[in-house]
LUMLUMDREN-2810 file (N, C-alpha, C; in Angstrom, 1 decimal):
<atoms>
<atom><aa>M</aa><ch>A</ch><at>N</at><xx>0.8</xx><yy>-1.2</yy><zz>0.0</zz></atom>
<atom><aa>M</aa><ch>A</ch><at>CA</at><xx>0.0</xx><yy>0.0</yy><zz>0.0</zz></atom>
<atom><aa>M</aa><ch>A</ch><at>C</at><xx>0.9</xx><yy>1.2</yy><zz>0.0</zz></atom>
<atom><aa>S</aa><ch>A</ch><at>N</at><xx>0.6</xx><yy>2.2</yy><zz>-0.9</zz></atom>
<atom><aa>S</aa><ch>A</ch><at>CA</at><xx>1.4</xx><yy>3.4</yy><zz>-1.0</zz></atom>
<atom><aa>S</aa><ch>A</ch><at>C</at><xx>0.9</xx><yy>4.4</yy><zz>0.0</zz></atom>
<atom><aa>V</aa><ch>A</ch><at>N</at><xx>1.8</xx><yy>5.3</yy><zz>0.3</zz></atom>
<atom><aa>V</aa><ch>A</ch><at>CA</at><xx>1.5</xx><yy>6.4</yy><zz>1.2</zz></atom>
<atom><aa>V</aa><ch>A</ch><at>C</at><xx>1.7</xx><yy>7.7</yy><zz>0.4</zz></atom>
<atom><aa>N</aa><ch>A</ch><at>N</at><xx>0.7</xx><yy>8.6</yy><zz>0.4</zz></atom>
<atom><aa>N</aa><ch>A</ch><at>CA</at><xx>0.7</xx><yy>9.8</yy><zz>-0.3</zz></atom>
<atom><aa>N</aa><ch>A</ch><at>C</at><xx>1.2</xx><yy>10.9</yy><zz>0.6</zz></atom>
<atom><aa>I</aa><ch>A</ch><at>N</at><xx>2.4</xx><yy>11.5</yy><zz>0.2</zz></atom>
<atom><aa>I</aa><ch>A</ch><at>CA</at><xx>3.0</xx><yy>12.6</yy><zz>1.0</zz></atom>
<atom><aa>I</aa><ch>A</ch><at>C</at><xx>3.1</xx><yy>13.8</yy><zz>0.2</zz></atom>
<atom><aa>L</aa><ch>A</ch><at>N</at><xx>2.7</xx><yy>14.9</yy><zz>0.8</zz></atom>
<atom><aa>L</aa><ch>A</ch><at>CA</at><xx>2.8</xx><yy>16.3</yy><zz>0.2</zz></atom>
<atom><aa>L</aa><ch>A</ch><at>C</at><xx>3.9</xx><yy>17.0</yy><zz>1.0</zz></atom>
<atom><aa>L</aa><ch>A</ch><at>N</at><xx>4.9</xx><yy>17.5</yy><zz>0.2</zz></atom>
<atom><aa>L</aa><ch>A</ch><at>CA</at><xx>6.0</xx><yy>18.2</yy><zz>0.8</zz></atom>
<atom><aa>L</aa><ch>A</ch><at>C</at><xx>6.0</xx><yy>19.7</yy><zz>0.3</zz></atom>
<atom><aa>L</aa><ch>A</ch><at>N</at><xx>6.0</xx><yy>20.6</yy><zz>1.3</zz></atom>
<atom><aa>L</aa><ch>A</ch><at>CA</at><xx>6.0</xx><yy>22.0</yy><zz>1.0</zz></atom>
<atom><aa>L</aa><ch>A</ch><at>C</at><xx>7.3</xx><yy>22.6</yy><zz>1.6</zz></atom>
<atom><aa>D</aa><ch>A</ch><at>N</at><xx>8.2</xx><yy>23.2</yy><zz>0.7</zz></atom>
<atom><aa>D</aa><ch>A</ch><at>CA</at><xx>9.4</xx><yy>23.9</yy><zz>1.1</zz></atom>
<atom><aa>D</aa><ch>A</ch><at>C</at><xx>9.7</xx><yy>24.8</yy><zz>0.1</zz></atom>
<atom><aa>D</aa><ch>A</ch><at>N</at><xx>10.1</xx><yy>26.1</yy><zz>0.4</zz></atom>
<atom><aa>D</aa><ch>A</ch><at>CA</at><xx>10.5</xx><yy>27.0</yy><zz>-0.6</zz></atom>
<atom><aa>D</aa><ch>A</ch><at>C</at><xx>11.8</xx><yy>26.8</yy><zz>-1.2</zz></atom>
<atom><aa>S</aa><ch>A</ch><at>N</at><xx>12.6</xx><yy>25.9</yy><zz>-0.6</zz></atom>
<atom><aa>S</aa><ch>A</ch><at>CA</at><xx>14.0</xx><yy>25.5</yy><zz>-1.1</zz></atom>
<atom><aa>S</aa><ch>A</ch><at>C</at><xx>13.9</xx><yy>24.3</yy><zz>-1.9</zz></atom>
<atom><aa>K</aa><ch>A</ch><at>N</at><xx>14.3</xx><yy>24.4</yy><zz>-3.2</zz></atom>
<atom><aa>K</aa><ch>A</ch><at>CA</at><xx>14.3</xx><yy>23.2</yy><zz>-4.0</zz></atom>
<atom><aa>K</aa><ch>A</ch><at>C</at><xx>15.3</xx><yy>22.2</yy><zz>-3.5</zz></atom>
<atom><aa>V</aa><ch>A</ch><at>N</at><xx>16.4</xx><yy>22.6</yy><zz>-3.0</zz></atom>
<atom><aa>V</aa><ch>A</ch><at>CA</at><xx>17.4</xx><yy>21.7</yy><zz>-2.5</zz></atom>
<atom><aa>V</aa><ch>A</ch><at>C</at><xx>16.9</xx><yy>20.9</yy><zz>-1.3</zz></atom>
<atom><aa>A</aa><ch>A</ch><at>N</at><xx>16.2</xx><yy>21.6</yy><zz>-0.4</zz></atom>
<atom><aa>A</aa><ch>A</ch><at>CA</at><xx>15.6</xx><yy>20.9</yy><zz>0.7</zz></atom>
<atom><aa>A</aa><ch>A</ch><at>C</at><xx>14.5</xx><yy>19.9</yy><zz>0.3</zz></atom>
<atom><aa>R</aa><ch>A</ch><at>N</at><xx>13.7</xx><yy>20.2</yy><zz>-0.8</zz></atom>
<atom><aa>R</aa><ch>A</ch><at>CA</at><xx>12.7</xx><yy>19.3</yy><zz>-1.3</zz></atom>
<atom><aa>R</aa><ch>A</ch><at>C</at><xx>13.4</xx><yy>18.1</yy><zz>-1.9</zz></atom>
<atom><aa>M</aa><ch>A</ch><at>N</at><xx>14.5</xx><yy>18.3</yy><zz>-2.6</zz></atom>
<atom><aa>M</aa><ch>A</ch><at>CA</at><xx>15.2</xx><yy>17.2</yy><zz>-3.2</zz></atom>
<atom><aa>M</aa><ch>A</ch><at>C</at><xx>15.8</xx><yy>16.3</yy><zz>-2.1</zz></atom>
<atom><aa>A</aa><ch>A</ch><at>N</at><xx>16.4</xx><yy>16.8</yy><zz>-1.1</zz></atom>
<atom><aa>A</aa><ch>A</ch><at>CA</at><xx>16.9</xx><yy>16.1</yy><zz>0.0</zz></atom>
<atom><aa>A</aa><ch>A</ch><at>C</at><xx>15.8</xx><yy>15.3</yy><zz>0.7</zz></atom>
<atom><aa>A</aa><ch>A</ch><at>N</at><xx>14.7</xx><yy>15.9</yy><zz>1.0</zz></atom>
<atom><aa>A</aa><ch>A</ch><at>CA</at><xx>13.6</xx><yy>15.3</yy><zz>1.7</zz></atom>
<atom><aa>A</aa><ch>A</ch><at>C</at><xx>13.1</xx><yy>14.1</yy><zz>0.8</zz></atom>
<atom><aa>R</aa><ch>A</ch><at>N</at><xx>13.0</xx><yy>14.3</yy><zz>-0.5</zz></atom>
<atom><aa>R</aa><ch>A</ch><at>CA</at><xx>12.5</xx><yy>13.3</yy><zz>-1.4</zz></atom>
<atom><aa>R</aa><ch>A</ch><at>C</at><xx>13.4</xx><yy>12.0</yy><zz>-1.3</zz></atom>
<atom><aa>R</aa><ch>A</ch><at>N</at><xx>14.7</xx><yy>12.3</yy><zz>-1.3</zz></atom>
<atom><aa>R</aa><ch>A</ch><at>CA</at><xx>15.7</xx><yy>11.2</yy><zz>-1.2</zz></atom>
<atom><aa>R</aa><ch>A</ch><at>C</at><xx>15.5</xx><yy>10.4</yy><zz>0.1</zz></atom>
<atom><aa>I</aa><ch>A</ch><at>N</at><xx>15.4</xx><yy>11.1</yy><zz>1.2</zz></atom>
<atom><aa>I</aa><ch>A</ch><at>CA</at><xx>15.3</xx><yy>10.5</yy><zz>2.5</zz></atom>
<atom><aa>I</aa><ch>A</ch><at>C</at><xx>14.0</xx><yy>9.7</yy><zz>2.6</zz></atom>
<atom><aa>I</aa><ch>A</ch><at>N</at><xx>12.9</xx><yy>10.3</yy><zz>2.1</zz></atom>
<atom><aa>I</aa><ch>A</ch><at>CA</at><xx>11.6</xx><yy>9.6</yy><zz>2.1</zz></atom>
<atom><aa>I</aa><ch>A</ch><at>C</at><xx>11.7</xx><yy>8.3</yy><zz>1.2</zz></atom>
<atom><aa>A</aa><ch>A</ch><at>N</at><xx>12.3</xx><yy>8.4</yy><zz>0.0</zz></atom>
<atom><aa>A</aa><ch>A</ch><at>CA</at><xx>12.4</xx><yy>7.3</yy><zz>-0.9</zz></atom>
<atom><aa>A</aa><ch>A</ch><at>C</at><xx>13.2</xx><yy>6.1</yy><zz>-0.2</zz></atom>
<atom><aa>E</aa><ch>A</ch><at>N</at><xx>14.2</xx><yy>6.5</yy><zz>0.5</zz></atom>
<atom><aa>E</aa><ch>A</ch><at>CA</at><xx>15.0</xx><yy>5.4</yy><zz>1.2</zz></atom>
<atom><aa>E</aa><ch>A</ch><at>C</at><xx>14.2</xx><yy>4.8</yy><zz>2.3</zz></atom>
<atom><aa>A</aa><ch>A</ch><at>N</at><xx>13.5</xx><yy>5.6</yy><zz>3.1</zz></atom>
<atom><aa>A</aa><ch>A</ch><at>CA</at><xx>12.7</xx><yy>5.1</yy><zz>4.2</zz></atom>
<atom><aa>A</aa><ch>A</ch><at>C</at><xx>11.4</xx><yy>4.4</yy><zz>3.8</zz></atom>
<atom><aa>L</aa><ch>A</ch><at>N</at><xx>10.8</xx><yy>5.0</yy><zz>2.8</zz></atom>
<atom><aa>L</aa><ch>A</ch><at>CA</at><xx>9.4</xx><yy>4.5</yy><zz>2.4</zz></atom>
<atom><aa>L</aa><ch>A</ch><at>C</at><xx>9.4</xx><yy>4.4</yy><zz>0.9</zz></atom>
<atom><aa>P</aa><ch>A</ch><at>N</at><xx>10.0</xx><yy>3.3</yy><zz>0.3</zz></atom>
<atom><aa>P</aa><ch>A</ch><at>CA</at><xx>10.1</xx><yy>3.2</yy><zz>-1.1</zz></atom>
<atom><aa>P</aa><ch>A</ch><at>C</at><xx>8.7</xx><yy>3.2</yy><zz>-1.8</zz></atom>
<atom><aa>E</aa><ch>A</ch><at>N</at><xx>7.7</xx><yy>2.8</yy><zz>-1.1</zz></atom>
<atom><aa>E</aa><ch>A</ch><at>CA</at><xx>6.3</xx><yy>2.8</yy><zz>-1.7</zz></atom>
<atom><aa>E</aa><ch>A</ch><at>C</at><xx>5.6</xx><yy>4.1</yy><zz>-1.6</zz></atom>
<atom><aa>A</aa><ch>A</ch><at>N</at><xx>6.2</xx><yy>5.1</yy><zz>-1.0</zz></atom>
<atom><aa>A</aa><ch>A</ch><at>CA</at><xx>5.6</xx><yy>6.4</yy><zz>-0.9</zz></atom>
<atom><aa>A</aa><ch>A</ch><at>C</at><xx>5.5</xx><yy>7.1</yy><zz>-2.3</zz></atom>
<atom><aa>V</aa><ch>A</ch><at>N</at><xx>4.4</xx><yy>7.9</yy><zz>-2.4</zz></atom>
<atom><aa>V</aa><ch>A</ch><at>CA</at><xx>4.2</xx><yy>8.7</yy><zz>-3.6</zz></atom>
<atom><aa>V</aa><ch>A</ch><at>C</at><xx>4.4</xx><yy>10.2</yy><zz>-3.0</zz></atom>
<atom><aa>V</aa><ch>A</ch><at>N</at><xx>5.4</xx><yy>10.9</yy><zz>-3.5</zz></atom>
<atom><aa>V</aa><ch>A</ch><at>CA</at><xx>5.7</xx><yy>12.2</yy><zz>-2.9</zz></atom>
<atom><aa>V</aa><ch>A</ch><at>C</at><xx>5.4</xx><yy>13.2</yy><zz>-4.0</zz></atom>
<atom><aa>T</aa><ch>A</ch><at>N</at><xx>4.6</xx><yy>14.2</yy><zz>-3.6</zz></atom>
<atom><aa>T</aa><ch>A</ch><at>CA</at><xx>4.3</xx><yy>15.4</yy><zz>-4.4</zz></atom>
<atom><aa>T</aa><ch>A</ch><at>C</at><xx>4.9</xx><yy>16.6</yy><zz>-3.7</zz></atom>
<atom><aa>D</aa><ch>A</ch><at>N</at><xx>5.6</xx><yy>17.4</yy><zz>-4.4</zz></atom>
<atom><aa>D</aa><ch>A</ch><at>CA</at><xx>6.2</xx><yy>18.5</yy><zz>-3.7</zz></atom>
<atom><aa>D</aa><ch>A</ch><at>C</at><xx>6.0</xx><yy>19.8</yy><zz>-4.5</zz></atom>
<atom><aa>T</aa><ch>A</ch><at>N</at><xx>6.0</xx><yy>20.9</yy><zz>-3.7</zz></atom>
<atom><aa>T</aa><ch>A</ch><at>CA</at><xx>5.9</xx><yy>22.2</yy><zz>-4.3</zz></atom>
<atom><aa>T</aa><ch>A</ch><at>C</at><xx>6.6</xx><yy>23.2</yy><zz>-3.3</zz></atom>
<atom><aa>G</aa><ch>A</ch><at>N</at><xx>6.9</xx><yy>24.4</yy><zz>-3.9</zz></atom>
<atom><aa>G</aa><ch>A</ch><at>CA</at><xx>7.5</xx><yy>25.5</yy><zz>-3.2</zz></atom>
<atom><aa>G</aa><ch>A</ch><at>C</at><xx>6.6</xx><yy>26.6</yy><zz>-3.0</zz></atom>
<atom><aa>E</aa><ch>A</ch><at>N</at><xx>5.4</xx><yy>26.5</yy><zz>-3.5</zz></atom>
<atom><aa>E</aa><ch>A</ch><at>CA</at><xx>4.4</xx><yy>27.6</yy><zz>-3.5</zz></atom>
<atom><aa>E</aa><ch>A</ch><at>C</at><xx>3.2</xx><yy>27.3</yy><zz>-2.6</zz></atom>
<atom><aa>I</aa><ch>A</ch><at>N</at><xx>2.9</xx><yy>28.2</yy><zz>-1.7</zz></atom>
<atom><aa>I</aa><ch>A</ch><at>CA</at><xx>1.8</xx><yy>28.0</yy><zz>-0.8</zz></atom>
<atom><aa>I</aa><ch>A</ch><at>C</at><xx>0.5</xx><yy>27.8</yy><zz>-1.4</zz></atom>
<atom><aa>P</aa><ch>A</ch><at>N</at><xx>0.1</xx><yy>28.7</yy><zz>-2.4</zz></atom>
<atom><aa>P</aa><ch>A</ch><at>CA</at><xx>-1.2</xx><yy>28.5</yy><zz>-3.0</zz></atom>
<atom><aa>P</aa><ch>A</ch><at>C</at><xx>-1.4</xx><yy>27.2</yy><zz>-3.7</zz></atom>
<atom><aa>R</aa><ch>A</ch><at>N</at><xx>-0.3</xx><yy>26.6</yy><zz>-4.2</zz></atom>
<atom><aa>R</aa><ch>A</ch><at>CA</at><xx>-0.3</xx><yy>25.3</yy><zz>-4.9</zz></atom>
<atom><aa>R</aa><ch>A</ch><at>C</at><xx>-0.7</xx><yy>24.2</yy><zz>-3.9</zz></atom>
<atom><aa>V</aa><ch>A</ch><at>N</at><xx>-0.3</xx><yy>24.4</yy><zz>-2.7</zz></atom>
<atom><aa>V</aa><ch>A</ch><at>CA</at><xx>-0.6</xx><yy>23.3</yy><zz>-1.7</zz></atom>
<atom><aa>V</aa><ch>A</ch><at>C</at><xx>-2.1</xx><yy>23.2</yy><zz>-1.6</zz></atom>
<atom><aa>F</aa><ch>A</ch><at>N</at><xx>-2.9</xx><yy>24.3</yy><zz>-1.5</zz></atom>
<atom><aa>F</aa><ch>A</ch><at>CA</at><xx>-4.3</xx><yy>24.2</yy><zz>-1.4</zz></atom>
<atom><aa>F</aa><ch>A</ch><at>C</at><xx>-5.0</xx><yy>23.5</yy><zz>-2.6</zz></atom>
<atom><aa>E</aa><ch>A</ch><at>N</at><xx>-4.4</xx><yy>23.8</yy><zz>-3.8</zz></atom>
<atom><aa>E</aa><ch>A</ch><at>CA</at><xx>-4.9</xx><yy>23.1</yy><zz>-5.0</zz></atom>
<atom><aa>E</aa><ch>A</ch><at>C</at><xx>-4.7</xx><yy>21.6</yy><zz>-4.9</zz></atom>
<atom><aa>L</aa><ch>A</ch><at>N</at><xx>-3.4</xx><yy>21.2</yy><zz>-4.5</zz></atom>
<atom><aa>L</aa><ch>A</ch><at>CA</at><xx>-3.1</xx><yy>19.8</yy><zz>-4.4</zz></atom>
<atom><aa>L</aa><ch>A</ch><at>C</at><xx>-3.9</xx><yy>19.1</yy><zz>-3.4</zz></atom>
<atom><aa>V</aa><ch>A</ch><at>N</at><xx>-4.2</xx><yy>19.7</yy><zz>-2.2</zz></atom>
<atom><aa>V</aa><ch>A</ch><at>CA</at><xx>-5.0</xx><yy>19.1</yy><zz>-1.2</zz></atom>
<atom><aa>V</aa><ch>A</ch><at>C</at><xx>-6.4</xx><yy>18.9</yy><zz>-1.6</zz></atom>
<atom><aa>A</aa><ch>A</ch><at>N</at><xx>-6.9</xx><yy>19.8</yy><zz>-2.5</zz></atom>
<atom><aa>A</aa><ch>A</ch><at>CA</at><xx>-8.3</xx><yy>19.7</yy><zz>-3.0</zz></atom>
<atom><aa>A</aa><ch>A</ch><at>C</at><xx>-8.4</xx><yy>18.5</yy><zz>-4.0</zz></atom>
<atom><aa>E</aa><ch>A</ch><at>N</at><xx>-7.3</xx><yy>18.2</yy><zz>-4.7</zz></atom>
<atom><aa>E</aa><ch>A</ch><at>CA</at><xx>-7.3</xx><yy>17.2</yy><zz>-5.7</zz></atom>
<atom><aa>E</aa><ch>A</ch><at>C</at><xx>-6.9</xx><yy>15.8</yy><zz>-5.2</zz></atom>
<atom><aa>T</aa><ch>A</ch><at>N</at><xx>-6.1</xx><yy>15.7</yy><zz>-4.1</zz></atom>
<atom><aa>T</aa><ch>A</ch><at>CA</at><xx>-5.6</xx><yy>14.4</yy><zz>-3.7</zz></atom>
<atom><aa>T</aa><ch>A</ch><at>C</at><xx>-5.7</xx><yy>14.3</yy><zz>-2.2</zz></atom>
<atom><aa>A</aa><ch>A</ch><at>N</at><xx>-6.0</xx><yy>13.1</yy><zz>-1.7</zz></atom>
<atom><aa>A</aa><ch>A</ch><at>CA</at><xx>-6.0</xx><yy>12.8</yy><zz>-0.3</zz></atom>
<atom><aa>A</aa><ch>A</ch><at>C</at><xx>-4.6</xx><yy>12.4</yy><zz>0.1</zz></atom>
<atom><aa>F</aa><ch>A</ch><at>N</at><xx>-4.0</xx><yy>13.2</yy><zz>0.9</zz></atom>
<atom><aa>F</aa><ch>A</ch><at>CA</at><xx>-2.6</xx><yy>13.0</yy><zz>1.4</zz></atom>
<atom><aa>F</aa><ch>A</ch><at>C</at><xx>-2.7</xx><yy>12.4</yy><zz>2.8</zz></atom>
<atom><aa>D</aa><ch>A</ch><at>N</at><xx>-1.8</xx><yy>11.4</yy><zz>3.0</zz></atom>
<atom><aa>D</aa><ch>A</ch><at>CA</at><xx>-1.7</xx><yy>10.8</yy><zz>4.3</zz></atom>
<atom><aa>D</aa><ch>A</ch><at>C</at><xx>-0.8</xx><yy>11.6</yy><zz>5.2</zz></atom>
<atom><aa>L</aa><ch>A</ch><at>N</at><xx>0.1</xx><yy>12.4</yy><zz>4.7</zz></atom>
<atom><aa>L</aa><ch>A</ch><at>CA</at><xx>1.0</xx><yy>13.2</yy><zz>5.4</zz></atom>
<atom><aa>L</aa><ch>A</ch><at>C</at><xx>1.4</xx><yy>14.4</yy><zz>4.7</zz></atom>
<atom><aa>V</aa><ch>A</ch><at>N</at><xx>1.4</xx><yy>15.5</yy><zz>5.4</zz></atom>
<atom><aa>V</aa><ch>A</ch><at>CA</at><xx>1.9</xx><yy>16.8</yy><zz>4.7</zz></atom>
<atom><aa>V</aa><ch>A</ch><at>C</at><xx>3.0</xx><yy>17.3</yy><zz>5.6</zz></atom>
<atom><aa>L</aa><ch>A</ch><at>N</at><xx>4.2</xx><yy>17.5</yy><zz>4.9</zz></atom>
<atom><aa>L</aa><ch>A</ch><at>CA</at><xx>5.4</xx><yy>18.0</yy><zz>5.6</zz></atom>
<atom><aa>L</aa><ch>A</ch><at>C</at><xx>5.5</xx><yy>19.5</yy><zz>5.1</zz></atom>
<atom><aa>I</aa><ch>A</ch><at>N</at><xx>5.5</xx><yy>20.4</yy><zz>6.1</zz></atom>
<atom><aa>I</aa><ch>A</ch><at>CA</at><xx>5.6</xx><yy>21.8</yy><zz>5.8</zz></atom>
<atom><aa>I</aa><ch>A</ch><at>C</at><xx>6.8</xx><yy>22.5</yy><zz>6.4</zz></atom>
<atom><aa>D</aa><ch>A</ch><at>N</at><xx>7.5</xx><yy>23.2</yy><zz>5.6</zz></atom>
<atom><aa>D</aa><ch>A</ch><at>CA</at><xx>8.7</xx><yy>24.0</yy><zz>6.0</zz></atom>
<atom><aa>D</aa><ch>A</ch><at>C</at><xx>8.1</xx><yy>25.1</yy><zz>7.0</zz></atom>
<atom><aa>Y</aa><ch>A</ch><at>N</at><xx>8.8</xx><yy>25.2</yy><zz>8.1</zz></atom>
<atom><aa>Y</aa><ch>A</ch><at>CA</at><xx>8.3</xx><yy>26.2</yy><zz>9.1</zz></atom>
<atom><aa>Y</aa><ch>A</ch><at>C</at><xx>8.6</xx><yy>27.6</yy><zz>8.6</zz></atom>
<atom><aa>N</aa><ch>A</ch><at>N</at><xx>9.8</xx><yy>27.8</yy><zz>8.1</zz></atom>
<atom><aa>N</aa><ch>A</ch><at>CA</at><xx>10.3</xx><yy>29.1</yy><zz>7.7</zz></atom>
<atom><aa>N</aa><ch>A</ch><at>C</at><xx>10.1</xx><yy>29.4</yy><zz>6.2</zz></atom>
<atom><aa>M</aa><ch>A</ch><at>N</at><xx>8.9</xx><yy>29.9</yy><zz>5.9</zz></atom>
<atom><aa>M</aa><ch>A</ch><at>CA</at><xx>8.6</xx><yy>30.3</yy><zz>4.6</zz></atom>
<atom><aa>M</aa><ch>A</ch><at>C</at><xx>8.5</xx><yy>31.8</yy><zz>4.4</zz></atom>
<atom><aa>P</aa><ch>A</ch><at>N</at><xx>8.8</xx><yy>32.3</yy><zz>3.2</zz></atom>
<atom><aa>P</aa><ch>A</ch><at>CA</at><xx>8.8</xx><yy>33.8</yy><zz>3.0</zz></atom>
<atom><aa>P</aa><ch>A</ch><at>C</at><xx>7.5</xx><yy>34.5</yy><zz>3.3</zz></atom>
<atom><aa>E</aa><ch>A</ch><at>N</at><xx>6.3</xx><yy>33.9</yy><zz>2.9</zz></atom>
<atom><aa>E</aa><ch>A</ch><at>CA</at><xx>5.1</xx><yy>34.6</yy><zz>3.1</zz></atom>
<atom><aa>E</aa><ch>A</ch><at>C</at><xx>4.5</xx><yy>34.3</yy><zz>4.4</zz></atom>
<atom><aa>E</aa><ch>A</ch><at>N</at><xx>4.6</xx><yy>33.1</yy><zz>5.0</zz></atom>
<atom><aa>E</aa><ch>A</ch><at>CA</at><xx>4.1</xx><yy>32.8</yy><zz>6.3</zz></atom>
<atom><aa>E</aa><ch>A</ch><at>C</at><xx>4.8</xx><yy>31.6</yy><zz>6.8</zz></atom>
<atom><aa>N</aa><ch>A</ch><at>N</at><xx>4.5</xx><yy>31.3</yy><zz>8.1</zz></atom>
<atom><aa>N</aa><ch>A</ch><at>CA</at><xx>5.2</xx><yy>30.1</yy><zz>8.6</zz></atom>
<atom><aa>N</aa><ch>A</ch><at>C</at><xx>4.4</xx><yy>28.9</yy><zz>8.5</zz></atom>
<atom><aa>G</aa><ch>A</ch><at>N</at><xx>5.0</xx><yy>27.7</yy><zz>8.7</zz></atom>
<atom><aa>G</aa><ch>A</ch><at>CA</at><xx>4.4</xx><yy>26.4</yy><zz>8.5</zz></atom>
<atom><aa>G</aa><ch>A</ch><at>C</at><xx>3.2</xx><yy>26.2</yy><zz>9.5</zz></atom>
<atom><aa>L</aa><ch>A</ch><at>N</at><xx>3.3</xx><yy>26.8</yy><zz>10.7</zz></atom>
<atom><aa>L</aa><ch>A</ch><at>CA</at><xx>2.3</xx><yy>26.6</yy><zz>11.7</zz></atom>
<atom><aa>L</aa><ch>A</ch><at>C</at><xx>1.0</xx><yy>27.3</yy><zz>11.3</zz></atom>
<atom><aa>S</aa><ch>A</ch><at>N</at><xx>1.1</xx><yy>28.4</yy><zz>10.6</zz></atom>
<atom><aa>S</aa><ch>A</ch><at>CA</at><xx>-0.1</xx><yy>29.2</yy><zz>10.2</zz></atom>
<atom><aa>S</aa><ch>A</ch><at>C</at><xx>-0.8</xx><yy>28.4</yy><zz>9.1</zz></atom>
<atom><aa>L</aa><ch>A</ch><at>N</at><xx>-0.1</xx><yy>27.5</yy><zz>8.4</zz></atom>
<atom><aa>L</aa><ch>A</ch><at>CA</at><xx>-0.8</xx><yy>26.8</yy><zz>7.3</zz></atom>
<atom><aa>L</aa><ch>A</ch><at>C</at><xx>-1.4</xx><yy>25.5</yy><zz>7.8</zz></atom>
<atom><aa>A</aa><ch>A</ch><at>N</at><xx>-1.0</xx><yy>25.0</yy><zz>9.0</zz></atom>
<atom><aa>A</aa><ch>A</ch><at>CA</at><xx>-1.5</xx><yy>23.8</yy><zz>9.4</zz></atom>
<atom><aa>A</aa><ch>A</ch><at>C</at><xx>-3.1</xx><yy>23.8</yy><zz>9.6</zz></atom>
<atom><aa>E</aa><ch>A</ch><at>N</at><xx>-3.6</xx><yy>24.8</yy><zz>10.2</zz></atom>
<atom><aa>E</aa><ch>A</ch><at>CA</at><xx>-5.0</xx><yy>24.8</yy><zz>10.5</zz></atom>
<atom><aa>E</aa><ch>A</ch><at>C</at><xx>-5.9</xx><yy>24.9</yy><zz>9.2</zz></atom>
<atom><aa>P</aa><ch>A</ch><at>N</at><xx>-5.6</xx><yy>25.8</yy><zz>8.3</zz></atom>
<atom><aa>P</aa><ch>A</ch><at>CA</at><xx>-6.4</xx><yy>25.8</yy><zz>7.0</zz></atom>
<atom><aa>P</aa><ch>A</ch><at>C</at><xx>-6.2</xx><yy>24.5</yy><zz>6.2</zz></atom>
<atom><aa>L</aa><ch>A</ch><at>N</at><xx>-5.0</xx><yy>23.9</yy><zz>6.3</zz></atom>
<atom><aa>L</aa><ch>A</ch><at>CA</at><xx>-4.9</xx><yy>22.6</yy><zz>5.5</zz></atom>
<atom><aa>L</aa><ch>A</ch><at>C</at><xx>-5.7</xx><yy>21.5</yy><zz>6.2</zz></atom>
<atom><aa>G</aa><ch>A</ch><at>N</at><xx>-5.8</xx><yy>21.5</yy><zz>7.5</zz></atom>
<atom><aa>G</aa><ch>A</ch><at>CA</at><xx>-6.6</xx><yy>20.5</yy><zz>8.1</zz></atom>
<atom><aa>G</aa><ch>A</ch><at>C</at><xx>-8.1</xx><yy>20.7</yy><zz>7.8</zz></atom>
<atom><aa>A</aa><ch>A</ch><at>N</at><xx>-8.5</xx><yy>21.9</yy><zz>7.5</zz></atom>
<atom><aa>A</aa><ch>A</ch><at>CA</at><xx>-9.9</xx><yy>22.1</yy><zz>7.1</zz></atom>
<atom><aa>A</aa><ch>A</ch><at>C</at><xx>-10.2</xx><yy>21.8</yy><zz>5.7</zz></atom>
<atom><aa>A</aa><ch>A</ch><at>N</at><xx>-9.1</xx><yy>21.8</yy><zz>4.9</zz></atom>
<atom><aa>A</aa><ch>A</ch><at>CA</at><xx>-9.3</xx><yy>21.6</yy><zz>3.4</zz></atom>
<atom><aa>A</aa><ch>A</ch><at>C</at><xx>-9.7</xx><yy>20.2</yy><zz>3.0</zz></atom>
</atoms>
């Protein structure tokens, strides 16, 4: 059974590193990533994710401020 993971980080290098770590730990995982906050809400509306990993230190807002609206989406 695959695990759907959404990864949000404004750093492409951090997203690439996280993808590699996830692939090693959970080879069956399907990882979708983005560096854009608005895109996260589009992706959540389209797909049921089992886990959302959010960078805390984002330019527009922090990861904690996104947690509540994502939970409601």
